[in-house]
DOTORGU-571582 format. One record per atom (N, C-alpha, C, O, CB): atom name; residue number from 1; x, y negated, z. Coordinates in steps of 0.2 Angstrom, whole numbers, plus 5000, padded with zeros to 4 digits. Each point is the difference from the previous one (the first is absolute). Glycine has a CB too. Example, Ala and Ser with C-alpha at 12.3 -4.5 7.8 and 13.67 -1.06 7.14 Angstrom:
BEGIN
N / 1 / 5066 / 5028 / 5039
CA / 1 / 4996 / 4994 / 5000
C / 1 / 5004 / 4994 / 5000
O / 1 / 5005 / 5001 / 5003
CB / 1 / 4986 / 5005 / 5003
N / 2 / 5007 / 4989 / 4990
CA / 2 / 5004 / 4994 / 5001
C / 2 / 4996 / 4995 / 5003
O / 2 / 5003 / 4994 / 5001
CB / 2 / 5003 / 5009 / 4989
REM end
This chain:
BEGIN
N / 1 / 5327 / 4697 / 5747
CA / 1 / 5004 / 5004 / 4995
C / 1 / 4996 / 5006 / 4998
O / 1 / 4998 / 5004 / 5005
CB / 1 / 5013 / 4992 / 4999
N / 2 / 4988 / 5005 / 4990
CA / 2 / 4997 / 5006 / 4997
C / 2 / 5004 / 5006 / 5000
O / 2 / 5006 / 5000 / 4998
CB / 2 / 4987 / 4993 / 4995
N / 3 / 5005 / 5013 / 5010
CA / 3 / 5004 / 5006 / 5001
C / 3 / 5000 / 5003 / 4993
O / 3 / 4995 / 4999 / 4996
CB / 3 / 5003 / 5003 / 5016
N / 4 / 5008 / 5002 / 4986
CA / 4 / 5000 / 5003 / 4994
C / 4 / 4994 / 5004 / 4998
O / 4 / 4997 / 5000 / 4995
CB / 4 / 5016 / 5000 / 5006
N / 5 / 4985 / 5004 / 5004
CA / 5 / 4995 / 5005 / 4999
C / 5 / 4993 / 4996 / 4999
O / 5 / 4996 / 5002 / 4995
CB / 5 / 5010 / 5006 / 5012
N / 6 / 4993 / 4987 / 4996
CA / 6 / 4994 / 4996 / 4999
C / 6 / 5000 / 4997 / 4993
O / 6 / 4995 / 5000 / 4996
CB / 6 / 5005 / 4997 / 5016
N / 7 / 5006 / 5000 / 4986
CA / 7 / 5001 / 4997 / 4993
C / 7 / 4998 / 5006 / 4995
O / 7 / 4997 / 4998 / 4995
CB / 7 / 5011 / 4993 / 5009
N / 8 / 4995 / 5015 / 4996
CA / 8 / 4999 / 5005 / 4996
C / 8 / 4993 / 5002 / 4999
O / 8 / 4997 / 5002 / 4995
CB / 8 / 5014 / 5002 / 5007
N / 9 / 4985 / 4996 / 5004
CA / 9 / 4993 / 5002 / 5001
C / 9 / 4996 / 4994 / 4996
O / 9 / 4995 / 5002 / 4996
CB / 9 / 5007 / 5004 / 5015
N / 10 / 5000 / 4988 / 4990
CA / 10 / 4997 / 4995 / 4996
C / 10 / 5000 / 5000 / 4993
O / 10 / 4996 / 4998 / 4996
CB / 10 / 5006 / 4995 / 5013
N / 11 / 5004 / 5010 / 4988
CA / 11 / 5001 / 5002 / 4993
C / 11 / 4996 / 5006 / 4998
O / 11 / 5000 / 5001 / 4994
CB / 11 / 5011 / 4993 / 5007
N / 12 / 4986 / 5010 / 5004
CA / 12 / 4997 / 5006 / 4998
C / 12 / 5004 / 5006 / 4999
O / 12 / 4998 / 5005 / 4997
CB / 12 / 4994 / 4988 / 4998
N / 13 / 5014 / 5006 / 5008
CA / 13 / 5005 / 5006 / 5000
C / 13 / 5000 / 5004 / 5007
O / 13 / 4998 / 4997 / 5005
CB / 13 / 5009 / 4996 / 4987
N / 14 / 4994 / 5013 / 5007
CA / 14 / 4999 / 5005 / 5006
C / 14 / 5006 / 5005 / 4999
O / 14 / 5006 / 4998 / 4998
CB / 14 / 4982 / 5000 / 5003
N / 15 / 5011 / 5008 / 5002
CA / 15 / 5005 / 5005 / 5001
C / 15 / 5002 / 5003 / 4993
O / 15 / 5006 / 5001 / 4998
CB / 15 / 4990 / 5002 / 5013
N / 16 / 4999 / 4998 / 4985
CA / 16 / 5001 / 5002 / 4993
C / 16 / 4996 / 4995 / 4995
O / 16 / 4994 / 4999 / 5000
CB / 16 / 5007 / 5014 / 5004
N / 17 / 5003 / 4985 / 4991
CA / 17 / 4998 / 4995 / 4996
C / 17 / 5000 / 5002 / 4993
O / 17 / 5004 / 5004 / 4998
CB / 17 / 5000 / 4987 / 5010
N / 18 / 4992 / 5006 / 4988
CA / 18 / 4999 / 5002 / 4993
C / 18 / 5006 / 4998 / 4995
O / 18 / 5004 / 4996 / 5002
CB / 18 / 4984 / 5003 / 4999
N / 19 / 5013 / 5004 / 4994
CA / 19 / 5006 / 4999 / 4996
C / 19 / 4999 / 4994 / 4995
O / 19 / 5004 / 4997 / 4997
CB / 19 / 4999 / 5015 / 5004
N / 20 / 4990 / 4986 / 4998
CA / 20 / 4999 / 4994 / 4995
C / 20 / 4994 / 4996 / 5002
O / 20 / 4996 / 5003 / 5004
CB / 20 / 5009 / 5004 / 4987
N / 21 / 4995 / 4987 / 5007
CA / 21 / 4994 / 4996 / 5001
C / 21 / 4999 / 4995 / 4994
O / 21 / 5005 / 4998 / 4997
CB / 21 / 4996 / 5003 / 5015
N / 22 / 4993 / 4997 / 4986
CA / 22 / 4999 / 4996 / 4995
C / 22 / 4997 / 4993 / 5002
O / 22 / 4999 / 4996 / 4995
CB / 22 / 4999 / 5014 / 4998
N / 23 / 5001 / 4989 / 5013
CA / 23 / 4997 / 4994 / 5002
C / 23 / 4992 / 5002 / 5002
O / 23 / 4997 / 4997 / 5004
CB / 23 / 5011 / 4996 / 4989
N / 24 / 4990 / 5012 / 5003
CA / 24 / 4993 / 5002 / 5001
C / 24 / 4999 / 5007 / 5004
O / 24 / 4995 / 5001 / 5003
CB / 24 / 5002 / 4992 / 4987
N / 25 / 5008 / 5011 / 5009
CA / 25 / 5000 / 5006 / 5003
C / 25 / 5007 / 5003 / 5001
O / 25 / 5005 / 4997 / 4997
CB / 25 / 4984 / 5005 / 4997
N / 26 / 5012 / 5003 / 5010
CA / 26 / 5006 / 5003 / 5001
C / 26 / 4999 / 5008 / 4999
O / 26 / 4995 / 5002 / 4999
CB / 26 / 5008 / 4989 / 5009
N / 27 / 5003 / 5012 / 4991
CA / 27 / 4999 / 5007 / 4999
C / 27 / 5006 / 5004 / 5002
O / 27 / 5006 / 4998 / 5001
CB / 27 / 4987 / 5000 / 4990
N / 28 / 5006 / 5009 / 5010
CA / 28 / 5005 / 5004 / 5002
C / 28 / 5002 / 5005 / 4994
O / 28 / 4996 / 5001 / 4996
CB / 28 / 5000 / 4998 / 5016
N / 29 / 5010 / 5003 / 4988
CA / 29 / 5003 / 5004 / 4995
C / 29 / 4997 / 5007 / 5001
O / 29 / 4999 / 5002 / 5006
CB / 29 / 5011 / 4991 / 4993
N / 30 / 4988 / 5011 / 4996
CA / 30 / 4998 / 5006 / 5001
C / 30 / 5005 / 5005 / 5003
O / 30 / 4998 / 5005 / 5003
CB / 30 / 4994 / 4993 / 4987
N / 31 / 5014 / 5002 / 5008
CA / 31 / 5005 / 5005 / 5002
C / 31 / 5006 / 4997 / 5003
O / 31 / 5005 / 5004 / 5001
CB / 31 / 4990 / 5003 / 4991
N / 32 / 5005 / 4987 / 5010
CA / 32 / 5006 / 4997 / 5003
C / 32 / 5001 / 5000 / 5008
O / 32 / 4995 / 4999 / 5003
CB / 32 / 5005 / 4993 / 4987
N / 33 / 5005 / 5010 / 5012
CA / 33 / 5001 / 5000 / 5007
C / 33 / 5001 / 4993 / 5003
O / 33 / 5001 / 4995 / 4996
CB / 33 / 5005 / 5016 / 5003
N / 34 / 4993 / 4988 / 5007
CA / 34 / 5001 / 4993 / 5003
C / 34 / 5007 / 4999 / 5002
O / 34 / 5004 / 5005 / 5002
CB / 34 / 4985 / 4996 / 5003
N / 35 / 5013 / 4993 / 4994
CA / 35 / 5007 / 4998 / 5002
C / 35 / 5000 / 4995 / 5006
O / 35 / 4996 / 4995 / 5000
CB / 35 / 5008 / 5006 / 4988
N / 36 / 5000 / 5001 / 5017
CA / 36 / 5000 / 4996 / 5006
C / 36 / 5003 / 4993 / 4999
O / 36 / 5005 / 4999 / 4997
CB / 36 / 4996 / 5011 / 5010
N / 37 / 4996 / 4985 / 4996
CA / 37 / 5002 / 4993 / 4999
C / 37 / 5002 / 4997 / 5007
O / 37 / 4996 / 5000 / 5005
CB / 37 / 4997 / 4998 / 4985
N / 38 / 5013 / 5000 / 5011
CA / 38 / 5003 / 4998 / 5007
C / 38 / 5002 / 4993 / 4999
O / 38 / 5001 / 4997 / 4995
CB / 38 / 5003 / 5014 / 5007
N / 39 / 4995 / 4985 / 5004
CA / 39 / 5001 / 4993 / 5001
C / 39 / 5008 / 4999 / 4999
O / 39 / 5004 / 5004 / 5003
CB / 39 / 4986 / 4995 / 5005
N / 40 / 5012 / 4997 / 4988
CA / 40 / 5007 / 4998 / 4999
C / 40 / 5003 / 4997 / 5006
O / 40 / 5006 / 5000 / 5002
CB / 40 / 4993 / 4999 / 4986
N / 41 / 4997 / 4998 / 5016
CA / 41 / 5002 / 4996 / 5006
C / 41 / 5002 / 5005 / 5006
O / 41 / 5005 / 4999 / 5003
CB / 41 / 4987 / 4992 / 4994
N / 42 / 5004 / 5014 / 5004
CA / 42 / 5001 / 5005 / 5006
C / 42 / 5000 / 5007 / 4998
O / 42 / 5000 / 5004 / 5005
CB / 42 / 4996 / 4987 / 5002
N / 43 / 5002 / 5011 / 4987
CA / 43 / 5000 / 5007 / 4998
C / 43 / 4993 / 5004 / 5002
O / 43 / 5000 / 5005 / 4999
CB / 43 / 5012 / 4995 / 5002
N / 44 / 4984 / 4996 / 5002
CA / 44 / 4993 / 5003 / 5002
C / 44 / 4996 / 5002 / 4994
O / 44 / 5001 / 4997 / 4994
CB / 44 / 4999 / 4996 / 5016
N / 45 / 4997 / 5013 / 4990
CA / 45 / 4996 / 5002 / 4995
C / 45 / 4993 / 4996 / 5000
O / 45 / 4997 / 4999 / 5005
CB / 45 / 5007 / 5013 / 4996
N / 46 / 4995 / 4985 / 4993
CA / 46 / 4995 / 4995 / 4999
C / 46 / 4994 / 5004 / 4997
O / 46 / 4994 / 4998 / 5001
CB / 46 / 5014 / 4992 / 4997
N / 47 / 4993 / 5015 / 4998
CA / 47 / 4995 / 5004 / 4997
C / 47 / 5003 / 5004 / 4994
O / 47 / 5006 / 5000 / 5000
CB / 47 / 4985 / 4991 / 5003
N / 48 / 5005 / 5011 / 4993
CA / 48 / 5002 / 5004 / 4994
C / 48 / 4996 / 4998 / 4994
O / 48 / 4994 / 4997 / 5000
CB / 48 / 5010 / 5012 / 5007
N / 49 / 4999 / 4992 / 4987
CA / 49 / 4997 / 4998 / 4994
C / 49 / 5001 / 5005 / 4995
O / 49 / 5006 / 5003 / 5000
CB / 49 / 4995 / 4985 / 5002
N / 50 / 4995 / 5013 / 4993
CA / 50 / 5001 / 5005 / 4995
C / 50 / 5004 / 4996 / 4994
O / 50 / 4999 / 4994 / 4999
CB / 50 / 4991 / 5013 / 5004
N / 51 / 5014 / 4997 / 4993
CA / 51 / 5003 / 4997 / 4994
C / 51 / 4996 / 5001 / 4994
O / 51 / 4998 / 5006 / 4999
CB / 51 / 5013 / 4996 / 5007
N / 52 / 4987 / 4993 / 4990
CA / 52 / 4996 / 5001 / 4994
C / 52 / 5004 / 5004 / 4995
O / 52 / 5006 / 4999 / 4999
CB / 52 / 4988 / 4991 / 5004
N / 53 / 5003 / 5015 / 4994
CA / 53 / 5002 / 5004 / 4994
C / 53 / 4998 / 4997 / 4994
O / 53 / 4997 / 4994 / 5000
CB / 53 / 5003 / 5016 / 5007
N / 54 / 5002 / 4993 / 4987
CA / 54 / 4998 / 4997 / 4994
C / 54 / 4993 / 5000 / 4999
O / 54 / 4998 / 4995 / 4997
CB / 54 / 5012 / 5010 / 4998
N / 55 / 4986 / 4999 / 5007
CA / 55 / 4993 / 5000 / 4999
C / 55 / 4997 / 4994 / 5004
O / 55 / 4996 / 4996 / 4997
CB / 55 / 5003 / 5016 / 5002
N / 56 / 5003 / 4986 / 5007
CA / 56 / 4997 / 4995 / 5004
C / 56 / 5003 / 4993 / 4996
O / 56 / 4996 / 4995 / 5000
CB / 56 / 5004 / 5012 / 5011
N / 57 / 5006 / 4993 / 4987
CA / 57 / 5003 / 4994 / 4997
C / 57 / 4996 / 4998 / 4994
O / 57 / 4998 / 4995 / 4999
CB / 57 / 5013 / 5008 / 5005
N / 58 / 4988 / 5002 / 4992
CA / 58 / 4996 / 4999 / 4993
C / 58 / 4993 / 4998 / 5002
O / 58 / 4997 / 4995 / 4996
CB / 58 / 5010 / 5013 / 4998
N / 59 / 4990 / 4995 / 5011
CA / 59 / 4993 / 4997 / 5001
C / 59 / 5000 / 4993 / 5003
O / 59 / 4995 / 4996 / 4998
CB / 59 / 5002 / 5016 / 5005
N / 60 / 5007 / 4986 / 5001
CA / 60 / 5001 / 4993 / 5003
C / 60 / 5001 / 4996 / 4994
O / 60 / 4997 / 4994 / 5000
CB / 60 / 5007 / 5010 / 5011
N / 61 / 5001 / 4997 / 4984
CA / 61 / 5001 / 4996 / 4995
C / 61 / 4994 / 4999 / 4995
O / 61 / 4999 / 4994 / 4998
CB / 61 / 5013 / 5010 / 5002
N / 62 / 4984 / 5001 / 4999
CA / 62 / 4994 / 5000 / 4996
C / 62 / 4995 / 4995 / 5004
O / 62 / 4997 / 4996 / 4996
CB / 62 / 5005 / 5016 / 4999
N / 63 / 4997 / 4989 / 5011
CA / 63 / 4996 / 4995 / 5004
C / 63 / 5002 / 4993 / 4999
O / 63 / 4996 / 4995 / 5000
CB / 63 / 5001 / 5014 / 5008
N / 64 / 5010 / 4990 / 4993
CA / 64 / 5003 / 4993 / 4999
C / 64 / 4998 / 4997 / 4993
O / 64 / 4999 / 4994 / 5000
CB / 64 / 5010 / 5009 / 5009
N / 65 / 4992 / 5001 / 4986
CA / 65 / 4999 / 4998 / 4994
C / 65 / 4992 / 4998 / 4999
O / 65 / 4999 / 4995 / 4996
CB / 65 / 5011 / 5012 / 4999
N / 66 / 4986 / 4997 / 5007
CA / 66 / 4993 / 4998 / 5000
C / 66 / 4998 / 4994 / 5004
O / 66 / 4996 / 4996 / 4998
CB / 66 / 5002 / 5016 / 5001
N / 67 / 5005 / 4987 / 5007
CA / 67 / 4999 / 4994 / 5004
C / 67 / 5003 / 4994 / 4996
O / 67 / 4996 / 4995 / 5000
CB / 67 / 5005 / 5012 / 5011
N / 68 / 5004 / 4994 / 4986
CA / 68 / 5003 / 4994 / 4996
C / 68 / 4995 / 4998 / 4994
O / 68 / 4999 / 4994 / 4999
CB / 68 / 5013 / 5010 / 5004
N / 69 / 4985 / 5001 / 4994
CA / 69 / 4996 / 4998 / 4994
C / 69 / 4994 / 4996 / 5003
O / 69 / 4997 / 4996 / 4997
CB / 69 / 5006 / 5014 / 4997
N / 70 / 4994 / 4992 / 5012
CA / 70 / 4995 / 4996 / 5003
C / 70 / 5002 / 4993 / 5003
O / 70 / 4997 / 4995 / 4999
CB / 70 / 4998 / 5016 / 5004
N / 71 / 5011 / 4989 / 5000
CA / 71 / 5003 / 4994 / 5003
C / 71 / 5001 / 4994 / 4994
O / 71 / 4999 / 4994 / 5002
CB / 71 / 5006 / 5013 / 5008
N / 72 / 4998 / 4995 / 4985
CA / 72 / 5001 / 4995 / 4994
C / 72 / 4994 / 4997 / 4998
O / 72 / 5001 / 4995 / 4996
CB / 72 / 5009 / 5012 / 5001
N / 73 / 4984 / 4996 / 5004
CA / 73 / 4994 / 4997 / 4998
C / 73 / 4997 / 4994 / 5005
O / 73 / 4995 / 4997 / 4998
CB / 73 / 5003 / 5014 / 4995
N / 74 / 5005 / 4989 / 5012
CA / 74 / 4998 / 4995 / 5005
C / 74 / 5002 / 4993 / 4998
O / 74 / 5006 / 4999 / 4999
CB / 74 / 4995 / 5010 / 5011
N / 75 / 4995 / 4986 / 4990
CA / 75 / 5002 / 4993 / 4998
C / 75 / 5005 / 4998 / 5005
O / 75 / 5000 / 5001 / 5006
CB / 75 / 4989 / 4997 / 4989
N / 76 / 5016 / 4998 / 5002
CA / 76 / 5006 / 4997 / 5004
C / 76 / 4998 / 4997 / 5006
O / 76 / 5003 / 5001 / 5005
CB / 76 / 5003 / 4998 / 4985
N / 77 / 4989 / 4997 / 5011
CA / 77 / 4998 / 4996 / 5006
C / 77 / 4998 / 5005 / 5005
O / 77 / 5002 / 5000 / 5006
CB / 77 / 4995 / 4990 / 4988
N / 78 / 4999 / 5016 / 5004
CA / 78 / 4998 / 5005 / 5005
C / 78 / 5006 / 5004 / 5002
O / 78 / 5000 / 5002 / 5006
CB / 78 / 4989 / 4998 / 4989
N / 79 / 5016 / 5002 / 5001
CA / 79 / 5006 / 5003 / 5001
C / 79 / 5004 / 4996 / 5005
O / 79 / 5002 / 5003 / 5005
CB / 79 / 4998 / 5003 / 4984
N / 80 / 5000 / 4988 / 5010
CA / 80 / 5004 / 4996 / 5005
C / 80 / 4997 / 5000 / 5007
O / 80 / 5004 / 5000 / 5005
CB / 80 / 5000 / 4992 / 4985
N / 81 / 4990 / 5007 / 5010
CA / 81 / 4996 / 5000 / 5007
C / 81 / 5002 / 5007 / 5003
O / 81 / 5001 / 5000 / 5006
CB / 81 / 4990 / 4992 / 4990
N / 82 / 5008 / 5013 / 5001
CA / 82 / 5002 / 5007 / 5003
C / 82 / 5007 / 5000 / 5002
O / 82 / 5001 / 5003 / 5005
CB / 82 / 4990 / 5003 / 4987
N / 83 / 5013 / 4992 / 5004
CA / 83 / 5007 / 5000 / 5002
C / 83 / 5002 / 4996 / 5006
O / 83 / 5003 / 5002 / 5005
CB / 83 / 5000 / 5000 / 4983
N / 84 / 4993 / 4992 / 5013
CA / 84 / 5001 / 4995 / 5005
C / 84 / 4997 / 5004 / 5007
O / 84 / 5003 / 4999 / 5005
CB / 84 / 4997 / 4991 / 4987
N / 85 / 4994 / 5013 / 5007
CA / 85 / 4997 / 5004 / 5005
C / 85 / 5005 / 5005 / 5003
O / 85 / 5001 / 5001 / 5006
CB / 85 / 4987 / 4997 / 4989
N / 86 / 5015 / 5006 / 5000
CA / 86 / 5005 / 5005 / 5002
C / 86 / 5006 / 4997 / 5004
O / 86 / 5002 / 5003 / 5005
CB / 86 / 4994 / 5004 / 4985
N / 87 / 5006 / 4988 / 5007
CA / 87 / 5006 / 4996 / 5004
C / 87 / 4998 / 4998 / 5007
O / 87 / 5005 / 5001 / 5004
CB / 87 / 4999 / 4995 / 4984
N / 88 / 4990 / 5001 / 5013
CA / 88 / 4999 / 4998 / 5007
C / 88 / 4999 / 5007 / 5004
O / 88 / 5002 / 4999 / 5006
CB / 88 / 4992 / 4991 / 4989
N / 89 / 5003 / 5015 / 5002
CA / 89 / 5000 / 5006 / 5004
C / 89 / 5007 / 5002 / 5002
O / 89 / 5001 / 5002 / 5006
CB / 89 / 4989 / 5002 / 4988
N / 90 / 5015 / 4996 / 5002
CA / 90 / 5007 / 5002 / 5001
C / 90 / 5003 / 4995 / 5006
O / 90 / 5003 / 5003 / 5004
CB / 90 / 4998 / 5002 / 4984
N / 91 / 4997 / 4989 / 5011
CA / 91 / 5003 / 4995 / 5005
C / 91 / 4997 / 5002 / 5007
O / 91 / 5003 / 5000 / 5005
CB / 91 / 4998 / 4991 / 4986
N / 92 / 4992 / 5010 / 5009
CA / 92 / 4997 / 5002 / 5007
C / 92 / 5003 / 5006 / 5003
O / 92 / 5001 / 5000 / 5006
CB / 92 / 4988 / 4994 / 4989
N / 93 / 5012 / 5011 / 5000
CA / 93 / 5002 / 5006 / 5003
C / 93 / 5008 / 4999 / 5002
O / 93 / 5001 / 5003 / 5005
CB / 93 / 4991 / 5004 / 4987
N / 94 / 5012 / 4989 / 5005
CA / 94 / 5006 / 4999 / 5002
C / 94 / 5001 / 4997 / 5007
O / 94 / 5004 / 5002 / 5004
CB / 94 / 4999 / 4997 / 4984
N / 95 / 4992 / 4996 / 5013
CA / 95 / 5000 / 4997 / 5007
C / 95 / 4999 / 5005 / 5005
O / 95 / 5002 / 4999 / 5006
CB / 95 / 4994 / 4990 / 4989
N / 96 / 5000 / 5016 / 5004
CA / 96 / 4998 / 5005 / 5005
C / 96 / 5005 / 5005 / 5001
O / 96 / 5000 / 5004 / 5005
CB / 96 / 4988 / 4994 / 4993
N / 97 / 5016 / 5003 / 4997
CA / 97 / 5005 / 5006 / 5000
C / 97 / 5007 / 4997 / 5000
O / 97 / 5005 / 5004 / 5000
CB / 97 / 4987 / 5003 / 4994
N / 98 / 5009 / 4987 / 5007
CA / 98 / 5007 / 4997 / 4999
C / 98 / 5004 / 5002 / 5006
O / 98 / 5006 / 5001 / 5000
CB / 98 / 4990 / 4990 / 4994
N / 99 / 5001 / 5011 / 5012
CA / 99 / 5004 / 5002 / 5006
C / 99 / 5000 / 5007 / 5001
O / 99 / 5003 / 5002 / 5006
CB / 99 / 4994 / 4987 / 4999
N / 100 / 5001 / 5015 / 4991
CA / 100 / 5000 / 5008 / 5001
C / 100 / 5007 / 5002 / 5000
O / 100 / 5001 / 5006 / 5001
CB / 100 / 4987 / 4995 / 4995
REM end
């Protein structure tokens, strides 16, 4: 059985976590305090995360719009292969984390 801490580490999470991610990068808010995150199962502190503000939200939306403009140019067969590869990654990850 995978321990909660091990699973969070595998996801790249630690004591203080960024407020946003794009799939390529993550970021911290310039002026946001961290919010404690507790396990709903036993109340243990799992870590903390910043809440994104308007500036971070708008930046991530702009990056998503840019990524979409690139993604829509990928031919359908190639896009399908990428989606299938991602799906297999999710299945593999689930098998390793199903018991945490």
